[in-house]
C-alpha positions in Angstrom: -64.0 57.9 12.0 -60.4 59.0 12.2 -60.1 57.2 15.5 -61.4 53.9 14.1 -59.1 54.2 11.2 -56.2 54.6 13.6 -57.2 51.6 15.6 -57.5 49.5 12.4 -54.1 50.6 11.4 -52.7 49.8 14.8 -54.3 46.3 14.6 -52.8 45.6 11.2 -49.4 46.7 12.4 -49.7 44.3 15.4 -50.9 41.6 13.2 -48.0 42.3 10.9 -45.7 42.2 13.9 -47.0 38.8 14.9 -46.7 37.6 11.3 -43.1 38.9 11.2 -42.3 37.3 14.5 -43.8 34.0 13.3 -41.8 34.2 10.1 -38.7 35.1 12.0 -39.3 32.1 14.4 -39.8 29.8 11.5 -36.6 31.0 9.9 -34.7 30.6 13.2 -36.2 27.1 13.6 -35.1 26.2 10.0 -31.6 27.5 10.6 -31.3 25.7 14.0 -32.6 22.5 12.5 -30.1 22.7 9.6 -27.3 23.4 12.0 -28.2 20.4 14.2 -28.6 18.1 11.1 -25.3 19.2 9.8 -23.6 18.7 13.2 -25.2 15.3 13.5 -24.1 14.2 10.1 -20.6 15.4 10.7 -20.5 13.5 14.0 -21.8 10.4 12.3 -19.2 10.6 9.5 -16.4 11.1 12.0 -17.5 8.2 14.1 -17.9 5.9 11.1 -14.4 6.9 9.8 -12.9 6.5 13.3 -14.6 3.0 13.7 -13.2 1.8 10.3 -9.8 3.1 11.2 -9.9 1.1 14.5 -11.1 -2.1 12.6 -8.3 -1.8 10.0 -5.6 -1.4 12.6 -7.1 -4.3 14.7 -7.0 -6.5 11.6 -3.4 -5.5 10.8 -2.4 -6.4 14.4 -4.2 -9.8 14.1 -2.3 -10.5 10.8 1.0 -9.6 12.4 0.2 -12.0 15.2 -0.7 -14.7 12.7 2.6 -14.1 10.9 4.6 -14.4 14.2 2.8 -17.8 14.9 3.8 -19.1 11.6 7.5 -17.9 12.0 7.7 -19.6 15.4 6.5 -22.8 13.8 9.2 -22.6 11.2 11.8 -21.7 13.9 10.7 -24.5 16.1 10.6 -27.1 13.3 6.9 -27.7 13.7 4.5 -28.5 10.8 5.2 -27.7 7.1 7.6 -24.8 6.4 6.1 -24.5 2.9 2.6 -24.0 4.3 3.9 -21.5 6.9 5.6 -19.4 4.2 2.4 -19.4 2.1 0.4 -18.2 5.1 3.0 -15.5 5.9 2.8 -14.2 2.3 -1.0 -14.2 2.4 -0.9 -12.3 5.7 1.4 -9.6 4.4 -0.8 -9.2 1.3 -3.7 -8.6 3.6 -1.7 -6.2 5.7 -0.8 -4.2 2.6 -4.5 -4.0 1.5 -5.5 -2.9 5.0 -2.9 -0.2 5.0 -4.1 1.2 1.7 -7.7 1.2 2.9 -6.7 2.9 6.2 -4.9 5.7 4.4 -7.9 6.4 2.2 -10.1 7.1 5.2 -10.8 10.8 6.0 -10.3 12.7 9.3 -6.9 11.3 10.3 -4.7 13.7 12.3 -1.2 14.6 11.1 0.3 12.9 14.2 -1.7 9.7 13.6 -0.6 9.6 9.9 3.0 10.1 10.8 2.9 7.3 13.4 1.0 5.0 10.9 3.8 5.7 8.3 6.4 4.6 10.9 4.5 1.5 11.8 4.1 0.6 8.1 7.8 0.9 7.6 8.5 -1.5 10.5 6.0 -4.0 9.1 7.9 -3.8 5.7 11.1 -4.3 7.5 9.6 -7.3 9.3 8.6 -8.7 5.9 12.0 -8.2 4.4 13.6 -9.9 7.4 11.3 -13.0 6.9 12.1 -13.0 3.2 15.8 -13.2 4.1 15.1 -16.0 6.5 13.1 -17.8 3.8 16.0 -17.5 1.4 18.4 -19.0 3.9 16.3 -21.9 5.2 18.4 -24.5 3.4 21.7 -23.3 5.0 20.4 -22.7 8.6 19.9 -25.3 11.3 17.2 -24.8 14.0 19.7 -23.4 16.5 20.8 -20.7 14.0 17.2 -19.9 13.0 16.3 -19.5 16.7 19.3 -17.1 17.2 18.4 -15.2 14.1 14.7 -14.9 15.3 15.6 -13.9 18.8 18.2 -11.3 17.9 16.9 -9.8 14.6 13.4 -10.8 13.6 11.5 -10.8 17.0 12.5 -7.2 18.0 11.2 -5.9 14.6 7.9 -7.8 15.1 7.4 -6.4 18.6 8.2 -2.9 17.5 5.8 -3.1 14.5 3.0 -4.2 16.8 3.8 -1.5 19.4 3.9 1.2 16.6 0.4 0.2 15.4 -0.7 0.1 19.1 0.5 3.7 19.2 -1.6 4.5 16.1 -4.6 3.2 18.1 -3.9 5.6 21.0 -3.6 8.6 18.6 -6.8 7.5 16.8 -8.6 7.5 20.2 -7.2 10.9 21.0 -8.3 12.3 17.6 -11.8 10.8 18.3 -11.9 12.6 21.6 -10.8 15.9 20.1 -13.5 15.6 17.4 -16.0 14.8 20.1 -15.1 17.9 22.0 -15.3 19.9 18.8 -18.8 18.5 18.1 -19.7 19.2 21.8 -18.7 22.8 21.3 -20.9 23.1 18.2 -23.7 21.4 20.0 -23.4 23.7 23.0 -23.5 26.8 20.7 -26.6 25.3 19.0 -28.2 24.7 22.3 -27.4 28.3 23.3 -29.3 29.6 20.3 -32.2 27.3 21.2 -32.1 28.4 24.8 -32.3 32.1 23.6 -35.4 31.2 21.6 -37.0 29.0 24.2 -39.7 31.7 24.8 -40.5 31.5 21.1 -40.4 27.9 20.4 -40.6 24.9 22.8 -40.6 22.5 19.8 -37.1 23.6 18.9 -35.8 22.8 22.4 -37.4 19.4 22.3 -35.8 18.6 18.9 -32.4 19.8 20.2 -32.6 17.7 23.3 -33.3 14.6 21.3 -30.4 15.3 19.0 -28.1 15.9 21.9 -29.1 12.7 23.6 -28.5 10.8 20.3 -25.1 12.4 20.0 -24.1 11.5 23.6 -25.2 7.9 23.0 -23.0 7.7 19.9 -20.0 9.2 21.7 -20.4 6.8 24.6 -20.7 3.8 22.2 -17.5 5.0 20.4 -15.7 5.4 23.8 -16.6 1.8 24.7 -15.4 0.5 21.3 -12.1 2.2 21.7 -11.6 0.8 25.2 -12.4 -2.7 23.9 -10.0 -2.3 21.0 -7.2 -1.2 23.4 -7.8 -4.2 25.6 -7.7 -6.5 22.6 -4.4 -5.0 21.5 -2.8 -5.5 24.9 -4.0 -9.1 24.9 -2.5 -9.7 21.4 0.8 -8.2 22.5 0.9 -10.5 25.6 0.0 -13.5 23.4 3.0 -12.7 21.1 5.3 -12.5 24.1 3.9 -15.9 25.4 4.4 -17.6 22.0 8.1 -16.5 22.0 8.7 -18.5 25.2 6.4 -21.5 24.7 6.8 -24.7 22.7 3.8 -24.6 20.3 3.4 -28.4 20.1 3.6 -29.3 23.8 2.5 -26.0 25.3 5.5 -26.2 27.7 8.0 -23.5 28.3 10.9 -23.6 25.8 14.6 -23.0 26.0 14.3 -19.2 25.9 12.0 -19.4 28.9 14.6 -21.7 30.7 17.3 -19.1 29.9 15.2 -16.3 31.4 14.2 -18.3 34.5 17.9 -19.3 35.3 19.6 -16.1 34.2 19.7 -14.6 37.8 20.2 -18.0 39.6 23.5 -19.2 37.9 25.7 -16.9 40.0 24.2 -17.4 43.4 21.9 -20.4 43.6 22.3 -24.1 44.3 19.8 -26.3 42.5 19.2 -29.5 40.7 18.6 -29.6 36.9 18.1 -32.7 34.8 18.0 -33.3 31.0 16.1 -36.2 29.4 16.2 -37.3 25.7 14.1 -40.1 24.0 16.3 -43.0 22.7 16.0 -43.7 19.0 13.1 -41.2 18.6 14.0 -40.6 14.9 12.7 -44.2 14.2 9.2 -43.0 15.2 9.2 -40.2 12.6 10.8 -42.5 10.0 8.4 -45.4 10.5 5.1 -43.6 11.2 5.6 -40.0 10.0 6.0 -36.6 11.7 2.3 -36.1 12.6 2.4 -39.4 14.5 5.7 -38.3 16.2 4.1 -34.9 17.1 1.2 -36.7 18.8 3.6 -39.0 20.7 5.5 -36.0 22.0 2.2 -34.2 23.0 1.2 -37.3 25.0 4.6 -37.6 26.7 4.5 -33.9 27.6 1.0 -34.3 29.1 2.1 -37.3 31.2 5.2 -35.6 32.5 3.2 -32.5 33.4 0.6 -34.7 35.2 3.1 -36.8 37.2 6.0 -34.4 38.0 4.9 -30.8 37.8 4.6 -30.7 41.6 8.3 -31.5 41.9 9.9 -29.4 39.2 9.4 -26.8 36.5 9.4 -28.7 33.2 10.6 -27.3 29.8 10.5 -28.8 26.3 13.7 -27.3 25.0 13.8 -29.2 21.7 11.6 -31.7 19.9 12.1 -34.8 22.2 14.3 -33.2 24.8 13.0 -32.2 28.2 14.7 -30.2 31.0 13.6 -30.4 34.7 14.5 -27.7 37.2 13.7 -29.3 40.5 12.1 -27.3 43.3 14.4 -25.8 45.9 13.3 -28.3 48.7 14.3 -31.3 46.5 17.6 -32.7 47.8 20.3 -34.1 45.6 19.4 -37.7 46.4 15.7 -37.0 45.8 16.5 -35.4 42.4 18.4 -38.5 41.4 15.5 -40.8 42.5 12.9 -38.6 40.7 15.0 -38.6 37.6 15.0 -42.4 37.6 11.2 -42.2 37.9 11.1 -39.9 34.9 13.0 -42.4 32.8 10.5 -45.1 33.7 7.6 -42.7 33.0 9.0 -41.9 29.5 9.3 -45.7 28.7 5.6 -46.2 29.4 3.6 -47.5 26.4 1.5 -44.8 24.6 -1.5 -45.4 22.3 -1.5 -43.2 19.2 -3.9 -43.8 16.3 -4.6 -47.3 17.7 -0.9 -48.2 17.8 1.0 -48.8 21.0 4.5 -47.5 21.0 7.2 -47.4 23.7 10.7 -46.0 23.7 13.4 -45.8 26.4 15.0 -42.5 27.4 18.4 -41.4 28.7 19.0 -38.7 31.2 21.5 -36.7 33.3 21.3 -34.9 36.6 23.4 -31.9 37.5 23.8 -30.9 41.1 24.5 -27.3 40.3 26.6 -25.1 42.6 26.7 -21.3 42.5 29.0 -20.0 39.7 29.6 -23.3 38.1 28.7 -21.9 34.6 28.5 -18.4 33.2 25.4 -19.1 31.1 22.7 -21.7 30.3 24.7 -23.0 27.3 27.4 -24.2 29.6 24.9 -26.0 31.9 23.2 -27.7 28.9 26.6 -28.8 27.3 27.5 -30.7 30.5 24.1 -32.3 30.8 24.1 -33.2 27.0 27.5 -34.8 27.3 26.3 -37.1 30.0 23.1 -37.9 28.2 25.3 -38.9 25.2 27.3 -41.1 27.5 24.1 -42.7 28.8 23.0 -43.5 25.3 26.4 -45.0 24.5 26.0 -47.3 27.5 22.7 -48.6 26.1 20.3 -45.9 27.1 17.4 -46.2 29.5 19.5 -44.8 32.4 20.4 -41.6 34.3 24.0 -40.4 34.8 25.3 -37.7 37.1 27.2 -34.7 35.8 30.7 -34.7 37.1 31.7 -31.5 38.9 34.6 -29.6 37.3 
């Protein structure tokens, strides 16, 4: 009897042990599940915050690019300055709102916030420079505006964009650091699950599913960061291209000409020509600036189509074009081609069902190494001969006299 009682007691103890083990397993399972859920929620919140940060910085960069496009139109005398100024003001209001929304997001690193504050200050400086330009529009000619833009405004614009680009890099680094932190927590959680694998395969399965989802989220975030970085680089290149391109004709402008000839003036011999439409102002006066812009766009396209194989063509001001002839073009060929350009410019063009035709005057400079110290000297000599050609009735090409 005593033996049976002992066996019954032992059975109850074993049963109690299994119950305790079951309860312990359940408690461990609950704890592990809560840890994983908390880690998953933390990871999701971090990713959402990082994604919103990326979007705000991306939109700020886009607005800065839009501001620069409007500034270049004002400097180039293209379109309505009033409309450009309104669009610039709207862009900076959007930038301010985006900056406020960015700073309200959580999980920014201290380094990222410091760099963002520097970028914000450069954007504010850019805005102040443009307000100063706006206040002086009435007293500045286009050449003065171009100089002001090139020396003061453009460097601030590029620096602001580069600073925001740096914020993107710090944001990506912060995301990676958070990902590593989440990975450490995940690894610790997986270690606990592995220790309890003999007691609960269900826990392992759940942990594996969570880990796979976390990995998928991190890979998606990494792809988004890479795509955003590529977009910023593209935007930065676009700004650089806009600074050396005539917006209306899509030809290289005077700044591009200066860059291309900077290293050639001292040592190269080449042929350069300048062409200016005769009485072009009458087109704008009689038909309006939109009509004149379309006329110039068609002229540029025809010049590009007929002469780009012989020379690099630049639209250095509204109706003035510069040709830098290829190295294999001789002096005599350059003069003959320049005559063909004059005939080409005098061709009739159809704009808005109206046929218009103007003559043009030109000058060819057989440039020798060291003739001029800078591009301005070259253009002054060419422009003087173009003026002489116009005084002689226009529709002709003159040769620049050697000093």
